[in-house]
C-alpha positions as CSV (number, residue, x, y, z in Angstrom):
1,M,186.7,39.0,32.0
2,I,187.5,38.8,35.7
3,T,191.2,38.3,36.6
4,I,192.2,37.1,40.1
5,P,195.4,35.9,41.7
6,A,195.3,32.1,42.1
7,L,197.4,29.1,43.2
8,K,197.5,26.1,40.8
9,V,197.4,22.8,42.6
10,R,198.0,19.4,41.0
11,Q,196.7,16.1,42.6
12,F,196.8,12.7,40.9
13,G,196.9,14.2,37.4
14,V,194.1,16.7,38.1
15,E,194.7,20.4,38.2
16,F,192.6,22.9,40.1
17,Y,193.0,26.4,41.5
18,Q,192.7,28.1,44.9
19,A,191.6,31.7,44.8
20,T,189.6,34.3,46.6
21,F,186.4,35.9,45.1
22,T,184.5,38.8,46.3
23,A,180.9,38.3,47.4
24,A,179.8,40.5,44.5
25,N,181.6,38.3,42.0
26,I,180.0,35.2,43.5
27,S,176.5,36.7,43.0
28,R,177.3,37.5,39.4
29,L,179.0,34.3,38.4
30,V,177.5,31.4,40.4
31,K,174.6,29.3,39.2
32,F,172.6,28.1,42.2
33,E,170.9,24.7,41.5
34,V,169.8,21.6,43.3
35,L,168.6,18.2,42.3
36,T,165.0,19.1,43.2
37,Y,163.7,22.5,44.5
38,T,160.5,23.3,46.3
39,P,159.9,27.0,47.0
40,V,158.8,28.1,50.4
41,A,155.0,27.6,50.6
42,S,153.0,30.8,50.4
43,G,150.1,30.0,52.9
44,D,149.1,32.5,55.5
45,G,151.4,31.1,58.2
46,K,154.3,31.0,55.7
47,K,153.6,34.6,54.6
48,K,153.9,35.8,58.2
49,A,157.1,33.8,58.6
50,R,158.5,35.3,55.4
51,S,157.6,38.9,56.5
52,R,159.6,38.3,59.7
53,S,162.6,36.7,57.9
54,R,165.8,38.6,57.2
55,I,165.8,37.0,53.8
56,N,163.9,38.1,50.7
57,W,162.9,34.6,49.7
58,E,161.1,35.6,46.6
59,L,164.3,37.3,45.3
60,L,166.5,34.4,46.3
61,E,164.2,31.8,44.8
62,N,164.5,33.4,41.4
63,R,168.2,32.4,41.5
64,I,167.6,28.7,42.5
65,S,166.6,26.1,40.0
66,G,166.1,22.3,40.0
67,S,168.3,20.3,37.7
68,E,169.1,16.6,37.2
69,G,172.7,17.6,36.6
70,A,173.0,19.4,39.9
71,F,175.5,18.3,42.5
72,Q,173.7,19.6,45.6
73,R,171.0,18.3,47.9
74,P,167.7,20.2,48.3
75,V,167.9,23.7,49.8
76,I,167.5,23.8,53.6
77,H,165.8,27.1,54.2
78,R,166.5,27.0,58.0
79,K,170.2,26.5,57.3
80,I,170.3,29.6,55.1
81,E,168.6,31.7,57.8
82,E,171.1,30.4,60.4
83,L,174.1,31.1,58.2
84,L,172.9,34.6,57.5
85,K,172.5,35.3,61.2
86,Y,176.0,33.9,61.8
87,Y,177.5,36.1,59.1
88,Q,175.9,39.2,60.6
89,D,177.1,38.2,64.1
90,C,180.6,37.9,62.7
91,R,180.3,41.3,61.1
92,D,179.2,42.9,64.3
93,I,181.8,41.1,66.5
94,G,184.6,41.9,64.0
95,N,187.1,39.3,65.1
96,L,185.8,36.0,63.6
97,P,186.0,34.9,60.0
98,A,182.5,34.2,58.6
99,I,183.6,31.8,55.8
100,P,187.0,30.3,56.9
101,G,186.6,27.1,54.8
102,A,187.0,27.0,51.0
103,V,183.9,26.7,48.8
104,I,184.5,24.3,45.9
105,M,183.3,25.3,42.5
106,I,183.1,23.7,39.0
107,A,183.6,25.9,36.0
108,E,181.4,25.3,32.9
109,N,184.3,26.1,30.6
110,R,188.0,25.6,30.8
111,L,189.6,28.5,32.6
112,D,192.8,30.2,31.5
113,F,195.7,30.4,33.9
114,K,198.7,32.6,33.2
115,R,201.6,32.1,35.6
116,S,203.3,35.1,37.2
117,G,207.1,35.2,37.5
118,T,209.2,32.0,37.9
119,D,206.8,30.0,40.1
120,A,204.6,27.9,37.7
121,H,202.0,27.5,40.5
122,L,201.4,31.2,41.1
123,G,199.5,33.3,38.5
124,M,196.4,34.9,37.4
125,L,193.1,33.0,36.7
126,Q,190.9,34.5,34.0
127,I,187.2,33.8,34.2
128,P,184.7,35.1,31.6
129,E,182.2,37.4,33.2
130,E,179.2,35.2,32.4
131,A,176.2,34.6,34.7
132,G,176.1,30.9,35.8
133,I,179.6,30.0,34.6
134,L,180.4,28.6,38.0
135,R,178.5,25.9,39.9
136,A,178.8,25.0,43.5
137,L,180.1,21.5,44.3
138,D,180.5,22.1,48.0
139,G,179.3,25.1,50.0
140,Q,176.2,26.2,48.1
141,H,174.3,27.0,51.3
142,R,177.1,29.3,52.4
143,L,176.9,31.1,49.1
144,L,173.1,31.3,49.1
145,A,173.2,32.9,52.6
146,L,175.8,35.4,51.4
147,H,173.8,36.2,48.3
148,S,170.6,36.6,50.3
149,A,172.3,39.3,52.4
150,G,171.9,41.8,49.5
151,D,172.6,45.2,50.9
152,G,173.1,43.9,54.4
153,G,176.7,45.0,54.6
154,L,178.2,41.7,53.7
155,E,178.8,42.3,50.0
156,G,182.4,43.5,50.6
157,I,183.7,40.3,52.1
158,D,186.0,37.8,50.3
159,V,185.2,34.1,49.8
160,P,188.0,31.5,49.7
161,L,187.3,29.4,46.7
162,N,188.5,26.3,44.8
163,P,187.3,27.0,41.3
164,S,188.4,24.1,39.1
165,H,189.0,24.0,35.4
166,I,187.0,20.8,35.2
167,I,184.1,21.2,32.8
168,S,181.6,18.9,34.5
169,L,181.4,15.7,36.5
170,A,181.1,13.5,33.4
171,G,183.6,10.8,34.0
172,R,185.9,11.5,31.1
173,R,186.1,15.2,31.9
174,L,186.8,14.7,35.5
175,Y,189.3,11.9,35.4
176,S,192.3,11.8,33.2
177,D,192.8,8.1,33.8
178,E,190.6,6.3,31.2
179,K,189.8,3.3,33.4
180,L,188.8,5.6,36.3
181,A,186.7,7.6,33.8
182,L,184.9,4.5,32.5
183,A,184.3,3.4,36.1
184,H,182.6,6.7,36.9
185,D,180.5,6.5,33.7
186,I,179.4,3.0,34.7
187,I,178.5,4.0,38.2
188,K,176.6,7.1,36.9
189,A,174.6,4.8,34.5
190,L,173.8,2.4,37.4
191,N,172.6,5.3,39.5
192,Q,170.7,7.3,36.9
193,D,169.2,4.8,34.5
194,E,165.6,4.3,35.4
195,T,165.8,0.6,34.6
196,S,168.7,0.0,36.9
197,P,168.1,-1.8,40.2
198,L,170.5,0.6,41.8
199,A,168.8,3.8,40.5
200,G,169.3,6.5,43.1
201,Q,171.0,4.1,45.5
202,I,174.6,5.3,45.0
203,R,176.1,8.4,46.6
204,I,177.9,10.3,43.9
205,L,180.4,12.6,45.6
206,G,178.5,12.3,48.8
207,V,175.1,13.2,47.3
208,G,172.2,10.8,47.2
209,K,170.0,8.8,49.5
210,G,171.8,5.5,49.0
211,K,174.1,3.8,51.4
212,V,176.7,2.8,48.8
213,S,179.5,5.2,48.0
214,Q,180.8,5.8,44.5
215,A,184.4,5.5,45.6
216,S,184.2,1.8,46.8
217,L,182.5,0.7,43.6
218,A,184.9,2.6,41.4
219,E,187.9,0.9,43.1
220,E,186.5,-2.5,42.3
221,I,185.6,-1.6,38.7
222,V,189.1,-0.2,38.0
223,D,190.7,-3.4,39.4
224,L,188.4,-5.4,37.2
225,L,189.3,-3.5,34.1
226,E,193.0,-3.8,34.9
227,N,192.7,-7.6,35.5
228,M,190.8,-8.1,32.4
229,E,193.5,-6.3,30.4
230,K,196.2,-8.5,32.0
231,I,194.3,-11.7,31.3
232,G,192.8,-11.0,27.9
233,G,195.1,-8.4,26.4
234,P,194.4,-5.0,25.0
235,A,192.0,-6.2,22.3
236,K,189.7,-8.1,24.8
237,S,189.9,-5.2,27.2
238,R,188.7,-2.7,24.5
239,E,185.9,-5.0,23.5
240,F,184.7,-5.1,27.1
241,Q,185.0,-1.4,27.7
242,V,182.8,-0.7,24.6
243,S,180.0,-2.7,26.1
244,A,180.8,-2.2,29.8
245,R,177.8,0.0,30.7
246,R,175.4,-2.5,29.0
247,F,177.0,-5.4,30.8
248,F,176.9,-3.9,34.3
249,L,173.3,-2.7,33.9
250,N,172.2,-6.2,32.8
251,Y,174.4,-7.9,35.4
252,M,172.7,-5.9,38.2
253,K,169.3,-6.7,36.8
254,A,170.2,-10.4,36.7
255,I,171.4,-10.3,40.4
256,A,168.2,-8.4,41.4
257,S,166.0,-11.0,39.8
258,T,168.0,-14.0,41.1
259,F,167.7,-12.7,44.7
260,S,164.4,-10.8,44.3
261,T,163.3,-11.3,47.9
262,A,166.6,-10.0,49.3
263,W,166.9,-7.2,46.8
264,N,163.5,-5.8,47.6
265,G,163.4,-6.6,51.3
266,N,164.4,-4.4,54.3
267,K,166.1,-7.1,56.4
268,Y,168.8,-8.0,53.9
269,S,172.3,-6.6,53.2
270,I,172.5,-7.4,49.5
271,R,172.6,-3.8,48.3
272,T,175.5,-2.9,50.6
273,G,178.9,-1.9,49.4
274,A,180.4,-5.2,50.6
275,A,178.0,-7.3,48.6
276,L,178.1,-5.2,45.5
277,R,181.9,-5.2,45.5
278,A,181.9,-9.0,45.8
279,F,179.5,-9.2,42.8
280,L,181.8,-6.9,40.8
281,R,184.9,-9.0,41.7
282,V,183.4,-12.2,40.2
283,A,182.1,-10.5,37.0
284,P,184.7,-12.2,34.7
285,D,183.6,-15.6,36.1
286,V,180.0,-14.7,35.4
287,M,180.8,-13.6,31.9
288,A,182.6,-16.9,31.2
289,R,179.7,-18.9,32.6
290,A,177.2,-16.8,30.4
291,R,179.3,-17.7,27.3
292,E,179.0,-21.3,28.2
293,V,175.3,-21.4,28.7
294,K,174.0,-18.9,26.1
295,G,177.0,-17.4,24.2
296,D,176.4,-13.7,24.8
297,P,178.0,-12.5,28.1
298,Y,176.3,-9.1,27.8
299,D,172.8,-10.3,27.3
300,L,170.4,-10.1,30.2
301,H,168.8,-13.5,29.6
302,S,172.3,-15.1,29.3
303,L,173.4,-13.5,32.6
304,R,170.2,-14.7,34.3
305,E,170.9,-18.2,33.2
306,A,174.5,-18.0,34.3
307,L,173.4,-16.9,37.8
308,R,170.7,-19.5,38.2
309,P,173.0,-21.7,40.4
310,W,173.3,-18.7,42.8
311,G,169.6,-18.9,43.5
312,H,169.8,-22.6,44.5
313,R,173.2,-22.6,46.3
314,L,173.3,-19.2,47.9
315,G,169.7,-18.1,48.1
316,D,168.1,-15.0,49.6
317,K,168.8,-16.2,53.2
318,R,172.5,-15.8,52.6
319,F,172.0,-12.0,52.7
320,E,169.8,-11.8,55.8
321,T,171.3,-9.1,57.9
322,E,170.7,-10.9,61.2
323,G,171.5,-14.3,59.7
324,E,174.6,-15.6,57.8
325,W,175.6,-12.0,56.9
326,R,176.2,-11.0,60.5
327,E,178.2,-14.2,61.1
328,K,180.4,-13.6,58.1
329,L,180.9,-9.9,59.1
330,A,183.0,-10.9,62.0
331,G,186.0,-11.0,59.7
332,G,185.6,-7.3,58.8
333,T,184.4,-5.6,55.6
334,R,187.3,-6.7,53.4
335,G,187.0,-10.2,54.7
336,T,183.3,-10.2,53.9
337,V,183.9,-9.1,50.4
338,D,186.6,-11.8,49.8
339,F,184.5,-14.5,51.5
340,L,181.4,-13.7,49.5
341,A,183.3,-13.5,46.3
342,R,184.8,-16.9,46.9
343,E,181.3,-18.3,47.6
344,C,179.8,-16.7,44.4
345,R,182.7,-18.0,42.3
346,A,182.3,-21.6,43.7
347,S,178.5,-21.5,43.3
348,L,178.5,-20.8,39.6
349,R,179.3,-24.4,38.8
């Protein structure tokens, strides 16, 4: 067990800890992983480059693994080289901190915190001495560069760290608020389900190739859940929450098929945060329409039938970036969301 002084911080119902780890502890405890990892090629040119490198890439690559559950982007080898050189320069100069910003970590297991004295926020954080118990949420390149130094004289430095007691980024473990947790679960399903039209298109905690942020969608979904509870009461709200992931997956599939040209084209703005937020905002109206035409508001076929008027009255041209979309954008992003939501609602009938 490793015991270190720590400061407990509470923000919006979530507790995390600020602490300082030694470089040696980082090397022992941190699991280095990325979404996809391609080792440095071993051709003749690469072999020569490796021989001149300050980094033992073969040793370092043994610590890096690819995982679908990883939080980090692919490793940038050049960045690690540059960071290591910077660390060594800081060591030689002696008057500049090498890692002034905190690295953010996720703990695989809940960590024990024992307060010291009368201040409930100050105490000792206890971390089991298990390899891979910590995972980097932010700052993995900094840690990889530090780990790659090996016996290069950097093992004695301290690393400012925010190790959280959060077990993982699964919605219900990250968020104490049930609606926010469900919103995260829905967004994760939309981004990870292979059948989803939004697969890989949402940036989860800033990671991903898509242009739509998780936060903007989560805000709309939480508002939707709250409004549905106010209108339908707790029983209806619970019914929707049980089938929410199925509904949103089928809803996005129905939208993608209704506006297939726009959804698959490069000159359209239908997969932007503004458009998706508008679609989320009118979800209750779409469900009501689906009940009228087919009876099941969660069924893909029912949702396609409910959205059929959108294809006739809005059409793909509505989402042309250089067409109507740009004209509507003059009112600002929020105005665009409100305007499109009103159009969608009116076009259902």
